[in-house]
N, C-alpha and C positions, 0 to 999 in steps of 0.2 A: 571861711578861713581858706586862702589860695594854697594850692599844692605847691610844694617844693620843686623849682626847676632844676632838673638833672640832666640838663643838656650842656654841651660845651661848643663854643664856636672857635674855630681856628680860621684866621684871616691871612691871607698871603698878599702882601703889598709888592708889586713889581716895581723896579727902578725906573721902568718907561713911564708914559703917561697913560698906560692902561690902567682900568679901575682895579681895585683890590677885588681879591677872589676870597669868598667865605665859604667854609666847610663846617657844616653842623654836626656833632656827633653825640649820641648819648654817652654817658657815664659808663654804662655796662659794655657798649661796644669797644671803647677806649681800653677797658680794661681787658677784654677778650683779645685785642689787638698786642697789648703789652704782653699778655701771657703767652700769646703765639711767638712773639719776637723773642721773648727770654727761653722759652722751652724747646721751641722746634730747634735752633741751634744747637741745645744739649742733645736733644735725640737724635739729630743727624750726626754728631760727633760720636755718640754711642754706637750707632747704626755701623759707621765706617770702621769703628775700632773691632766690633764685632766680626764685620766682615773680613777685615785684614787678619785677624785671628783665626777666623774659618779656614782662610784661603791658605794661610800657612799650614792648617792641617789636612788640606786637600791631597797632597801627594803621600802623605801617612795613610790616608783612607784608601786612595787608589791603590798603594803597596798592599794593604790588607785585602782589598778585593781580589786582586792577583793572586795573593798568597791561598786565599780562601777558595778560589778558582782552581788552582794548582792542586792544593789537598784534596778537593772534591773529587778530581780526576783520578789522582792516586787510590783514593778510597774505592772509586769505582774498578779500577785496574786491580787492586787487591781482592775487591769481592768476586770478580771474575776468575781471577787465580785461585782463589778458594773454592769457587765452584767447581773449576777443573781439577782441582785435588780431590775434591769428594768424588767425582766421577772416576777418577784413577783409582780411588780406594775401593770404588764399586767393581771396577775391573778387577783388581788384586782379590777381591772376595769371590768374583766368579771364578777366577784362576784356581783360587783355593779350592773352590767345589769342584772343578775338572779335575784336578790333580786327584782329590779324594776320590772320586769315581773312577779314574783310571787305575788307580791301585786299590780299589774294593775296600776303601777305608771309610769309617765313619767319622764325621767331624763332630767338634764340640758344639757347633752351633753358632753362626754369625749373626749378629745383630744388624738388620737393615740400615743403610745410612740415611738418615732423616734429621733434618735440622731441628733443633731444639728450640721452639718459639712459645711466647705465651698465648698465641692462637691456637696452637696445636693444630697447624695445618696437615691435612691429610697427604698432600702430595709437595714436594720440594719445589718443582717447577712451576706448579700452578701457583704457588704462594709467592715465588718470585715475581710472577707476572701482576701481583696485584700492587696499587699504588701505595698502599701502607707500609709496605716492605722496602725500606730505603737500602742504599748501598751498605751503609753502617749496619744495619741490621743483617744483611746478606752475610757482610764480613764476619761480624761476632757470632752468629748462628754458625757458619761454616768452620769457624776455628773452634767453636765449642764442641761440634760433632767430631773434628779430628782429634780434638785433645782427648775426647772420651773413647774413640774408636781406635786409634792408632796403636796405643801401648798393648791392647788387647790383640789387635790384629798381628802386631809383631810377635807376641807370644805364640799365637795359633800358628803363624806361619815357621817359626822356628821349630815347633813341636812337630809340624808336619814334615819339614825338612828331615828332623830325627828319625820321624816314624819311616819316611821313605827310605833313608839311608839304612835303618835297620831292616826292612824289608828286603831292599837289595842284597843287604849281606845274608839273609836268611836264604834268600833266592839263589844266591852265588854258592851258598854252602850245602844246599840240597843237592844230593847226588842225581841230576837229572839229564845225564848224556851217557851216551855208549862208551864204555871203556876201551873197546876196540872194534874193529869190523869183522863181521863174520854172522853165523847164525847159531842161534840156541839148540844144541843138541840134546842138553838135558835141563828139565825145568824145575822151577821151585816146588817142593813138597815131596811126598812120599814116592818111592821108587824103589827098583831091583838094582841094587849096587851092582856097577859094571865089573869091579873086582871079586867082591866077595859073594856075589849073586845072592845076597840076602836083602830082605826088605828094610829099608833105612829112610830116614828123613833127610832129604837134601836140601839144606839152607841157603841155596844159592841158584845161579843159572850158570851152565857153562856153556861159553862161547867157542865154537870150533869151526873149521871150513879148510878147503884146500889151500896150501901154502901159508897157512896161518902161524907156522913156527917162526919166531923172531919179529912178529908184527908188533908195532909200538902199542904199549898198554898206556893210557890217559887217565889222570884223575877225573872223577865224575863231578866234582865240585871243589871249592875252595876249602882248605883245611890245613892241618899239621899232621906230619908223618909222626906216628907214634912207635911203628914197628917196621925194621926192614931188615930181613934176614930169613934164615931157614927154621921152619917150624914143622915138625913131625910129617904127618901126610900132607900138608899143605906144600911143602918143599920151600922154594923161594915164594918169601909172603911179605906184602906191603900192606900196613894197616894206617889208614888215613882217618882221623877224628876232625869231623867238619863242624863240631858244636851243634847246638840246638838239637842233641839227642842222636846225631848221625854218625855212623863209623862205616867205613867201606873195606872190604877184603879183597886183595888181589892176588890170587895163589898160583902155583905151578910156573912161576916165571924163570925163564932161562936166564935172564941177567936183569938185575936190579938196578936202577939208574939213581935212586935217591937215598938218602940216609934219615936217621932219626933227627928230629927237630926241624927238618925241611918244611917251610911254608910253600904250599902249592896251590895253584889256582886250577880251575875246571880246564881240561884241556892239556895241561902240564903232562909230558911223558916222564913216567916213573918206572919203566921197565920195559920186558919185551917177552912175548908169549914163548912159553916153553913146555916142558912135560916132566919137570921136577916133582918130587912127592910121589904119592901113590896116585898113579893115573895110566891109562891105557893108551894115551896118545897126547900130541900137543893141542892144549886148549886153555882158555883163561876160567878160572873158578872165581866168580864174583858174587860176593855177599853184601848185602846192605842190612845193618843193624839200626835198630831205632830203640834208643834207651835200653840198649844191652839185649834186646831180643831181634833174632834174624826175622825179615820181612822180605817179601816178594819184590826182588829188584825191578821187575817189569813195571810195577806200579809208578815208577819214578822215571821210567824211560821214555823219551818223545815218541 
C-alpha cells in the first residue's frame, strides 16, 4: 500500500521566456507558515498596544519615584531631628540633676533616654549604626521615647521649679544678715543684767559701738511687720514675722520707720538705733525666735 503524499508543490511561471520555478513544501511547513502569518501580526499588535499603555504610565511611575525619594529624604531628616531632640532631652535631664545638686535637693529619679525597640538595643547610637535599623525605625523609636519621657520630664521640671522657688523664699525669709553695723557687747544666754545686776537669761544679742546712735537698722530677712511701737522694757520695738517659724525683734530704737502690715525684704531699713526702754546706752537688742522660742541669733549670722 503506497504512503499518502503530503507534499505540496508551488510553481511560479514567469511572463518571460524563463522556465517556471517550482517550490515543494510539506503540508506541515505550510501550516506553520500560515500560523506564523496569522498570529505574529496579532502578537505584534498586542505588544505595541501594551508598549503604548506602559509608555503612558512611565511619567506617573517617574513621578512616584521622585515622590518616594523626597519622602525618604524627609523621613531621614525627621529621624535626625528626632535624634537631636533626644539629645536635647538628655541635656535637660543633666541640667535637672545639676540644679538638684546645686540646691542640695533629691530628685524623683529620671529614666535614661533610650529608644524602645523590639531588639532591646543596649545603646541607642550603636543600634542606629546597624543596617537593620532604618530611618523609619529611628523616627518611630525616637518619637515613642519622647512621648513617654516628655510629660514626666515636664512634671519634674515644674516641680523642681516650685521646689527651688520655695527654697529661695525660705532662704530669703531666714534672718541671715546683720541688722546693723557694730560689735556684740552682750551675747545670747545667761548673764548679769546691766541694770538690775541680777542673773537673768538674755534671749538676744546686743549690738553696740562708738557712734551707733541713729545708725540704720535693717530687716534681716523677708517678712511682714506684725508690731511697730513702744513695748515696756523694749522701748521702740519692731517685730517681723518671716514665716517658716521665724520671728525677729529689733528693740530700743530711736525712731521706727515701718508700720504694721508692711512687707519688707532683707536689707530694708526699718528704723534707727537708740536707747529707748530699759537700757544703759544706745544699742540694738536683736532677738530671733524659732516657732515661738528664742534662739541664738549668731547661729544665723554670716
